[in-house]
N, C-alpha and C positions, 0 to 999 in steps of 0.2 A: 802081429806079435802074439805069441801064444800066452794067454793070460788065464790062470786057473782061478775060478771063483766057485762059490757055493751056489746051489740052485736058487732061483728067485723065491722070495717070500712075500707074503701079503703085507706090505707096509707102505705108508705114505709120508711124504715130507711136506712141511708147511708150504702151501701154494704161495703165500705172501712173498717169501724170499726167493722162490723159484721163478716168480713172475709169470706163472702159467698154471694151468689146471694141475691138480694132484696127479702124480705119476706113480705107477708101480715101481718099486725099488728092489734092488738085489741085496742080499745079505753079504756081509764081509767075509772073506776068507782069512784065515789066520796067517797065511803067507801067499803073496802074489808073485808070479813070475816077473822078473825084471827085464829091462830092455836088452840085456845081453843074451837072452834066451832064444831070440829069433829076430827076424827083420822088424825094424821099428814101424810103428803105426802112427800116422799123423792125422790131425783133424783141424778144421777151421782154417783161419788165415790171419794175417796182419793187415789192417786197413790203415792207409796213410792219409792224413788230412793236411799235414804241414811238412815241408822239406826237412825241418829240424828233427823229425822222427828218426831219420836215417842215422843220426849220430848216437841214438839210443839202442836201436834194434834194426836189423836188416829186414826191410819190408817184404822180402820174398820168402822168409822162413815161415814154417807152420808149426803149431804146437805138437810136440811129441807126447804120446800117451805112454806113461811109465807103468801104470797099473790101474785097474778098474774093479768095480764090484762093491763099492761103498754105498751106504744109505745116503750120506751127505758128508763128503769130505770137507774138513774145516781146519782153521787155526794153524797154518804151517809156520814153523820157526826154523831158522838156520842156526845150528849149534856150532860155535867156533871150532870144536874138535873135528869138524868136517862131515857132518851129516844133517839130514833133514828129519824133523819130527812133525807129524800132523795127526789130526784126530778124526774119528767118526763118532760124534756125540751121541747119536741115536743108539749105537751099539756099544757105547762105553768102552771104546778101544783106542789106544794111541799106537801109531805106527812109526817106523823108522825107515829111512831110505839113505843108503850110502851110494854116492855117485858111482856108476858102473856096476852096481850090485842089484840086489832085489829088495823090494819092500817087504818088511817083516814086522810081526807084532812086537811091540816094545813094552806095553803096559796094559793090563786088564785086571780090574777096572781102571779106567783113566780118571774117573771122577767118583761118583757115589758108590760106596761099597755096600754089599749086602742086598737085601730085597729092595727092588725099585717100586715105589708106590705107583699105582695107575695114574695118579695125577701128574706124574713127572714124565714128560715126553722125551727129554734129552738128558740122560743121566750122566753123560760123560763130560770130559774136559772140552773146552772150545778154544778161544784165542790164547796164544802163548807168547812169551818173550823171555829173553835172558837178562837177568839183573846184573849189577856191577860185581856181585860176588860169584857170578857164574852159575847161579841156580836157575832152574827152569821155573818161571812163575806163570801160572795159568788161571784162566777164568773157569772155575768148576761149576758148570751149569746144574749138575745134579745135586751136589752138596750145597750149592748156593753160596759160594765163598770164593775168595781169592786165596790161592795156596801156592807154596813153593816146594820144589822137589830138588834135593841134592842129587845130581846126576852120578856122583861117585858112590854114594851110600844108598840111594833111592829112598832116603828118609823124607817124609812129607811134613811140612809145617804150615799151619793155618795162619795167614797173615791178617785177614779181615773177614769177618763173618756177618756183622750186623751194622745197621745204621740206626742210631738212637734206640738201640735195644731190639730192633726188629730185623728179621732175616731178609736178605735180598731176594729178588725174584729169581733170576737165573743169569748171573754174570756171564757176559758174552765175549768181550774182547778187551785188550789192554795194551798199553805201551809204557815204557819205562825210560826215564831220563838217565843221563850218565851219572847223576848224583843219587839216583834211587827212588825218585818220586814215581808213583804208579797212578796212571790215569786209566779208568775202566768204565765200561758201560754195563747197565743192568736192565735189559728189556725183559719181556715175559715169554720169550720164545721157548724156553725149556718147560713151560707148563703146558699140559694137555689142553687146558681151557684158557690159555693166555691171560688177558687182563681179568677174566672172570674166575680164575682158579681159586678154589677154597683154601689153598695153601698160602695165598698171597698175604703178606704182612705190611710191606711198605706200600704207600699209595701211588708213588711215582715210578716212572721208567726213567732212571737217572743217569747222568754223567758225573762221575766221582773222581776225587783226588785223594789218594792215600799218601800222606806226606811222610818224610823220613823220620819224623819224631813220633809217628804213630797216629797223628791226628787225621780225621776223615772229614772231607768237605763235599757236600752236594753242590756241584758247579752249575748244573742246568737240568732241565727236564724236557723230554721230547716224547712224542707218541711212539716212535720206534728207533731209539738210538742203537747204533751198532758199532762199526769199526772205528778205531782211533789210531792216530799216528802223529808224530812230531816232526817239525821241520829240522834241518841240520843244526840250526842255532838254538833250537828248543824254545823259541819265542812264539811259535805258532802251533796250535793244537788243531788237528783236523778230525772232524767227526762225520761219519757217514750216517745218513738217515735212510733206513730200509722202510720207507713210508710211501705207499702208493699215492698218498695225498700230497707228498712233498719229497720226491726222490732227488736228493741233492747231497753234496758234500759241503759242510760248513767249516769255517776257519775262525778260531778264537785267538786273539792276541793275548799273550801271557805276560804278567808282570814278574818282578823279581821273586815274588812269593809263590810263583807257579800257578796263580789263579788268574782267570780272565780279567782284563781291565775294562771291558765293556761287552756289549752284545756281539754275537758272531756275525760274520758276513757270509754270503753265499760264495763259496769258492768255485764250485762247479755244479751247474744245474743239469740233471739228467732227464728232465721231463720229456724232451723231444724223443729220446731213445725209448723211454717207457711208453709214450703215446704211440710209437711205431710198432709196439708189440714185441720188442726184442726181449729175450729171456733174461730174467734176473732183476734185482734191485740193488741200489748201493749197499755194500756189505763191508768187506775188509779192504784195507788200503795200507800201502807201504811207501816210504820216501827214500830216494837214493841220496848219495852224498852231495849232489849238486842241487838238490831240492825238487827234482822231478817227482811227481806223485803218480803212483800206480794204484788206481782206484777201481775196484770191481763194481759193476753196475749193469744196467740193461745192455745186452750185446757182448759183454765180456769185460776185459780189463781196459779201462780208459787211461791212456798215458797223457799226463798233463804237465805243462810247463810250471815253473815255480809261481807264475802269476795266474794259473788256472786255465790257460789256453789248451784246448783239446788238440793234441798233436797226432794221435792215432789210437787204434784200438786193437786188442788181441782177442780174437773170437775163437771159441772152442765149439760153437754150435749149441752150447748148453749154458745154464746159469753158472757163473763162477763165484764161489763163496768168498775166497780169500787168496792171497798170494804172498810171496816173500822172495827176496833176492838172496841167492846163494851161489855156490860153486857148481858148475856143470862137469860133465865127464872129462872134458879136456882141460879143466883148470880155470877157465874164464868164468865170467859172471853169467848167471842164468836166472830167469824168473820162473819159480815153481808156482803152479796154480792148482788149488783144490777146486775142481770144477764138477760140482754135483756128484756123480758116481765115480769120478776119475781123478787121478793125479797126473798132471801134464806139465810140460816144461818147454820154454823157448830160450835160446841163447841171447845174451844182451851184449851190447858194445860199450858198456860202462865199467867203471872201476868198482871192484868188490869193496 
């Protein structure tokens, strides 16, 4: 596929999340040629571990590359109006993809406006979700806040900026209940010096709940909290740990007040894949209507049953940062993956 990108620039992405040595990265182009411009390009494969996988995805398909040239593609969200948004936090740009069309620049800056201090490594937006009012809510790594964007007026509103009067580290990912509760993570990835950043104000890398009445709760602390997602009944909160010392997805049982009723359990341990040297660490995750979990991690996207059984894996050959279920070119369900320098997609056999 003919894909137009800018020349490579000297840049590196955190080796922790890539699960491999720092790599030279390419700068983003403001507009990438889409899949309709020439023959499609495919990478990787689908690996089947359980026959049940075939009800979710055809094991013979391969991920299709839609565009490439990003420093670290991240935070995809499917907008009900019929398009995908995703980010390149390092370059502070948000992109849009309409099925059958081209990837194009949607918003610059996506996060921190103005001069970016050298202490900030990721100035742009990261994880995103659509709230009950139809707004785009996003974790703004550079501004160090959770913000909302009205997609009709493009007006931005700050939702939460501090915990006990102290600024967050670099909010990374979030998920929203049907009633409007926002769960989000705040690791130090956006800082050039991570935990040792001189900009750091809070002492913890936290998992938070921003409730509908405006109250804010610190639910838990971890070394490297990252992706979050909810079960279909909103009684289980999943948390990915991008931690080389504990690469796993945890599950919290939630009470009526939206807060955990006890300690989390290990939902899916990715230590074996990490020890095998597969690229990536637990990062983003999404859940389909029947409770299957699509969790990025070493080797690609781990497809898990509602009980945590590994059914299969989607590999792109690179670390996959995040994923989201949306509509494909033919109208059926598809899994979009922000995989290091590329945006890729595979068709699914599930209900949208």
